[in-house]
C-alpha positions in Angstrom: 72.8 173.7 133.7 69.7 172.3 132.9 69.6 169.2 130.7 66.8 167.1 130.1 66.5 163.5 128.6 64.4 163.0 125.8 63.5 159.1 124.2 64.9 158.8 120.1 62.3 156.1 119.9 58.7 158.2 120.1 60.6 162.0 121.2 58.9 161.6 125.1 60.7 163.2 127.8 62.2 161.4 131.4 60.7 163.3 134.7 59.4 162.9 138.1 56.1 162.5 138.8 55.0 164.9 141.2 52.4 162.6 143.2 54.9 160.3 144.4 58.3 161.1 142.9 58.3 158.0 140.0 60.3 158.7 136.7 58.0 158.2 133.5 58.5 159.0 130.4 55.5 161.9 129.0 54.8 163.5 125.7 54.6 166.9 127.1 57.4 169.5 126.6 55.7 171.5 129.2 55.6 168.9 132.2 59.1 167.8 131.0 60.5 171.8 132.2 58.4 171.5 135.3 59.3 168.3 136.5 62.0 166.5 134.1 64.9 169.6 134.8 68.3 167.8 135.5 71.4 169.9 136.9 74.2 167.8 136.7 75.7 165.5 134.1 76.1 163.1 136.7 72.1 163.0 138.0 71.3 162.6 134.2 73.9 159.5 133.4 72.5 157.7 136.4 68.8 158.3 135.1 69.9 157.2 131.7 71.3 153.9 132.8 68.4 153.2 135.1 65.5 154.1 132.7 66.9 154.2 129.1 67.4 152.0 126.2 71.1 151.5 124.8 71.2 154.6 122.4 67.5 155.2 122.2 68.1 159.0 124.0 69.5 162.3 123.7 70.3 164.6 126.7 69.4 168.3 125.8 70.8 171.3 127.2 68.3 173.6 127.2 70.5 176.6 128.0 73.0 176.2 124.7 70.2 175.5 122.3 71.5 178.1 119.2 68.9 180.5 117.9 67.5 179.8 114.8 68.2 181.7 111.6 
């Protein structure tokens, strides 16, 4: 399972800093794919609780994105 947390306000992605491990937001999908992938729902729920405004986020399961038609 590979999940990303994305803001529905500015569409930035939550990730851990490669320098100090702090959690922050980035507009870069590339950065999010390297430093922001989450492997389980419990970890995602904890990050959401700690870093997201209520109702202002979405969880993207990048393994279940539908193919374009």
